[in-house]
N, C-alpha and C positions, 0 to 999 in steps of 0.2 A: 828946397828946403835941404840945408847942408847935412843934417843928419840922416834922412831920407837917401841922398845921394850917395852917401859913404856907405850906408848898410847895403843899398843895391849894388856898389860895387864889389863888395865882399860877398854877396849872395851870388854873383855872376860865377864865382869860382865853383859853386855847388854843380853846376852843369858842365864844367870845362872838361871833365872826362868823358863824357858821354858825347860830347860835340863832334869830335873825331870819330867816335864808333858810329855815329849815326849816319856816316856816308856809307858804311859798309851794309846797313840796311835799307838803302834807297835804290839800290840798283846803279849807283853811280861809280863803283869799283868792283872789279872782279880779278881773279888772279887764279885761273884754272882750278885746279883740284885742291887748292889749300883749303884747311879747316875742314876736312871731311867728317862727317857726322859720327860721333861715336856710338857705340851701342846705347840705345835708349830705353830706359826702364819705363814702360807703358806707352800709351798714346801720347805724343807730343803735342798732338792738334785738340786738345780738349776745349779750347776757347774758340774754335772754329775758324773761319775765315771771312774776310769782308772786302769790299771796294768802295771807293769813295772818290769826291771831287772830280766826277766825269768832265772831260773836253770832247771835243769833236774828233781828236785824234788819239785820245788815251785816257788812262784812268790809273789811279794808285790802287795797289793790292795791299793786302794786311793779313798776317797772321802771327802768333807768338807761340813759341815752343814751350809748353808749360804741362808735362806730364802730372805735375801735383800743382795745380794752380791755387791751392788752398792752403799751401806751405806757409807756415807762419813767418819764416824769413823772407818772404816776397820773392824768392828766386825761381818758383814754379816747379821745383825738382830737377833742374838743371845743373849740371857741373859748371863751373865758372871758366868756360872756355869758349871760343867763337865756334860756331858752327855754320856750314855751308848749307842753304837751303835752295833748292831746285823749283822752279815753277814753269807749268805749261799753260798756254791759252789757245784755245780751240774755237771753232765755229760750231761745235756740236758737243753734247755732253757726254759723248762716249770717247771724244777725244781722237777721232778718226782723221779730223781736219785741223791739224794743229798750225797753228801761224807764228807761234813764238815759243822758243824755249831759251831760259836764261837761269840765272842764280844770283843770290846775294848771301851776304854773311849775317847771321844773327849773333849778336854780341850781348855777353853778360851785362854790359854797362846799360844796355837797354832792355833788360829782361828777356833777352833772345825773341824780340819782336823784330819784323820786317816791313817795309814798306816800300817795294819796288814801284817806281813811276814808269810806267808803260806807254811808250809814244808809238807812232807810225800805224795805228789802227785805222779802219775805216769808220767813217762818220755814220752816227745814226743806226749802229750795227749792236746785235746781241752778242757777247762771247762767254765762254765758259773758261773757268781758270781752276788750277789746283796746286798744291805745293807738295814736295817730297823731302823728307830730312831722313837720310839712312835709307832704311827699307820701309819706313813709314810713309803713307800717302793721307794727305788732308781729305775731308769732304770736298764735293765740287762746289764752287761758287758760280754764280750768274752775275754778269754786269752789262752795262750798256753805254755806249759812246753817247754824246749829244749830237745834234744835227750841226752842219758846217755853218760858221759865222753868217754867210750869206743867204742861208736856206730858210724859208718860210714854212716851218712844219705845220702840219693840220691840226696837230694838237699836242698837249703835254699832260701826263697823268702822274701825280705824285701824291705822296701822303706826309704829313708832318705830325711829330709828337714830341712830348717832354715829360719831365718829372715823373720818375719811375722808381720811387723808395720801395726797395725789396721788402722791407719789413711790413708793408701796408697791402700787400697782395701779389697775386701771381701774374706773370706776364703774358696772359692769354691774348691779349690785343696783339701782340706781334705774330701770333700764330695766324690770326685772321688777316694781318696786315700782308704776310706772307702769299696768301692765297689771291690778293688782289692783282688786277693788271695794271702794273705802274712802270714808269720810267726811272723813278729815283724816289728816294726818302730823305726828308729834311728833318734832323733833330735838332731842337731849339734850347736844349740845356736840362740841367738836372738829370744827366744820365746816370748818376749816382748820389747818394747822399752821405756826407761826412759823418755823420752820428753813428753810434754803435747800436747794435740791434739785440739788446738783451730781451726784448719783448717784441712780439710781432703778431698782426692780424692774421697770419697764416695758422697760428696756434702750433707752430713746430718749436723744438728744442734746438738753440744754436749753441755753439762751443764758446767758451769764454774768449778766445782770440777775437771773436767778432764784437764784443761788448765794448770795447774801448772806443773813444773818439778817434777819427781817422788825422793824424798830423803829420806822420813821417812817411818816407817813400815806400817802405816795406808794408806799412799799415794801408796806404792807398791802393798798392798793389793787390794785396789781399782783398780789399773791398772791391775791387774790378773783377778778381776770380770769382767772388760770392755772385755778383750781378750777372757775369757772363756764364755761370753755372746753369743758368735759365736757357733751356732748349728754344723756346719761341723766340727769344732775343738772337739767339745765333742763326736760328732760321731765317729770320728778317735780313740780317746783315748778308747772309749767303746769297740771299736772292736779288737783291737790288743794290745799286750804288748808292751810298749815303753822303749827304752833305751835312757836317756837324759842326756845332759851335758848344760854348759852355754858357751857363748862368753862374749862380753863387754856390750851390751845393756841391759842385766838383771840387770845391776849395773850402768854403766855409758859409754859412747862412749870411746873406746881406752883406758881404764884403765890399768895400769901395777903395779901389787902388791900393794904396799901402795901409788903409785903415781897416782893421779886423772888427767883427762884431763887438767884441768884448775889450775894445781898445789896448789890446797887448802891443808890447813893443815892435815898433814896425820892422827891426832887423829879424826878430823872432818869426813874425808872421810872413814876411818875404821868403824865409827858409821854406815855410810850410807851402807857400804859393809855388816855389820853386818845385818841390816835391809833387805836388797836385798835377802841375802842368806836365812834368814828365811822365808820370804814371798816366795821364790822358793821352799823351802822345803815343806810349807805349801800347795802349789798348784801342786805338781808333785809327781808321784808314785815312790819315792826314799826309800832306806832303812834307817834303823838307822845308818848304816856305814856312810851314807851322812849327818848325823846330823850336822848342823853347831855348831861351837863352838866359839860364838862372830863372829868374823869376818873372820873366817877361815873354810874351808870344805874341806874333802878329796873326791874329785870328780873323780880323775883317778883311774880306775878299770878296771877289765878285765872279759869278759864273754864269756864262750865257747859255741861251738854249736857242741857238739860230736867231732870227730875228722876232722871234714870238715872245721870248721873256728873258729877262735878266734877273738873276738872284744875287742880291747884295745882302751879304752876311755881316750883321752888326757885331760889334763887343760893347756892351753896355757895362762892364764891370772894371776894366783895367784902367780907363782914364777918367772916371767920373770924381766929381767932388763928394765928399762924405754927404749922406743923406740929411736934408734939412729937418731941423728943429727935434733933432735927437732920434730919427727914424721913427717908425710907427704910423698912428693916425692923427691926422689933426684938422681942426675946422677954421684955426686963425694963424695958420703959419704964413707970414710975410715973406720968409726967406725963400720959399719954393718959387717965388716971381723974380727972385734977384737976376738980372740979365746976365751976370757975371758967372752964374753957376752953369756948369757943363755937365752931361751924361756921356758923351761921345768923346771929348776932347777936341781941341781946334784941328788938329791934322786929320782925324776921322772925318769930322762933319764936314770938313772942306772936300775931303775925297768922295763922300757920299753927294756932295752937291755937284761936283765935276760930272760924276757919274750920271746924275740926272740930264745934265746938259749935252753929254756926249753920246749917249745911248740912243739907238734907233729901234730898239725892242717895244712892240706894243704893249707890253704889260711890265711893270716895274715891281718887283716882288722884293720887299725887305724882310730878311730872316732877324727876328727880334727876340728879346728875352723876356722883358716885362711890358705888361699892357702900355701902349701908347695912348690910346683914348682916355679920356677922363672917366674915372669910376667914383661918382658921388655916392657917398653912403647914407646922404641925408635927403629923404623925399620932400622935405619943406624948402623953405627959402635959402637955407644955408647950404655950403658945400663942405662936406667932410670926406677927405681922401687918405690913401697911404701916400707916404713921401718917399719910399724906395723906387717905384716905378716913375713913369715919365711925369705924373701928377707932381712930383717933387722937382722937376726941372722944366717948369712951364715955358720960359722965354725961348730954351733950346726947342723944345717941341714946335713952339709957334714958328721959330726961324726954319725949322726943317721942312714943315708943311708949306710955309710960304714960299721957300725954295724950289720944290716940286711943283707948286703952282705957278711961280713966275718963270719956270724953265720949261713949261709947258708939257709936263710928264702927263702922258696920254691916259694911263690907267695905273695909279699907285694903290698897290694892296700890300698891307702889312700882316705878316704871319707871326703868330706870338704863342709863347707857352706861358710857364710859371704859376698861373692862377688856380689850376685844378678845376676849371669850369670853362665850359663852352660858351663863347660870346660871337655875335655878329654885329658890328656897329659902324657908324659912319665916323670918319675923323674930320674935325672941325677944324677951321684955320685959327680960331680963338675961342674956346669953350666959355670964355667970360661974356660972349657977346651973342646975345639969342639969334642975331641975324646973321651970323658969321656962316661964310661959305662952306660947303662940304667939298674936300679937296681929295678925299681918298677913302679907301675901306679897310678895316681890320679886322681878320678872324683870330681870335683866341682860341687855342684848342686846350681841351682838358689833359688830365694827368693819365698816364698810362696805368698807374697805380695809386700814388701820392693821395692820401686822404681816406684812404679804403673805399667802400662800395658806392657812396656818393647817393644822389636822388635826381630825379629829372628837375622839378622846380622846389627849391627850398625857400625859406622865408627870406633869406639873404637875396635870392634870386629876384623875389618880388619886390625888394626894395630896391634893388638895382634898376629893374625895369620902370619902376615909378620915379626915381630920381634922375634917370639918365635917358631923355628922349632920343638920344641918338643910337641907343640900344634897341636893336631890332629882334634879338633872340637871345635866349639865356638857357643852359642845361648844365647840370652838376653830376652827371654820370662820368664813367671812366671810359677810356678809347683813344681815339685819334681822329684826324680830319683828312678825308680823301678828296683831292682836288683833280677837277678837269678844266682845262684851259684850252681854248681855242680862239680862233680871230674874232668872233662875235661876243663870247661871253665866258664868265669865270663861275664855276660851280664848286661849293664847297659842300660835301656830304660828312655831317656829324655823325660819326660811327662810334655807338656806344653799347656798353654791356650792362646788365642788371645787378652784376656783382664782379669782386676780383678778390676777395678773401677765401673763395673755392676755386679750384682750377676749372677748367673747361666751360667758362660761360659763353653762351650764344652772342652774337652781334647783331645789331640792326641799325638802320640810318634812322636818327632821331628827326633830321631836318635837312633840306637842301636849299642853301641859301645863294643867291646868285648876283654877279656885278655884271652889267653889260658894258661892252667896249664903249668907251667915250663918255660913260654916265657915272659920274663920281657917286659914292655910296652903295650900300647893299639894298638887294630887294629881297624879302622873304616870301 
């Protein structure tokens, strides 16, 4: 599309100033004592510390200097000048056995965030890290490298989460997550919501600066500041390395490539997308490979956990065709079966298929944003589905599952967010065929807060169980999913809370669902 390509070239200029500055915050550049920290007013580490995308020999570290993270201008209370940030990595929490000291430069172009990419660490090892700017010292973070590529670890323990609308409740789930014994955390999107927070289920008063829709860089930065003001979220980030991606609300609800929800001018929407992606990068432990280039970012990637598991993180927003039949719900949308329609885009789809063929891992884990399995809302003879998730892109879903089957994927497990409900169900090669083979399993995780308190079994849940024979479990409470994977089985523990509109909710395991090695489908 000519107009789209022109607007895209124009928007690339948006990130041009930050592109060079990015190198200062990745550890790729150093110049002695240049950019010494000025006297900082207040604690610059209010947003905490984090690590992410672990490998067998390293990890990316993150922090952002922001003594006033809720400053309306989005600058975090920092002066517009570069600041040198030192970091240390140690084998112990008291930093008596330091294995690495180095520094990076935090620039105003990237909101004084830094993303040093550390290499040369030992495989399958726990490390501790901290930052220093001037005389200020950050909280201590804990991270862990993955096993060496040829190793066969005994097990992998991780949690996955999604959908944390600040206005819908407290982030207590992350406090409980931080107490778990985990190797890593996967976040599947909707880390923040773009809408204003004039009213909220917490029953607290918010300042007018939070009431507007999030559309420009300063406002996105402010929204991240609000969300990261939650101590439980900072606690979980500091405790484990995270693997992160985005869904829609980091930009705008139900966006699709260059098409916004309200069909605004593509050039205007791409400016918004560029701002959203830059703010995401500034507040997440992402590598330089995930550097936004204007309105574009390469978010799909693969991370290996020895020979036990591969994490294949998908991007189901940037490359998709617009939703079929005007988005929403449909019982007769023929367009959703169109073989030319794509959710992943050809390049990403081929990349996923090649990974299926080349991987030697026992478990193939797809980090996915919106449910892949069919969600029929009609318990009768008809089929009524939403067209935003994979149900709106049926031919591509069938192709992807057929590729996994044809290439001999031993255990395909999809982990998904978006829906604010817990599901465990079988992935069918073709849901239109009652005799279709089961080729994988999908676990859809509930929200951290989105939707408010929730309930165990809702009327909608009863409908789903009646209409979808491949669904083996439903729950509508809030929380996250804890996963234990070994060579024989996968176990998903659905960790849920009775409420989120008040702080300090207890947590419990509502159900544990298993996938056996070499046996497609879930077992409740």
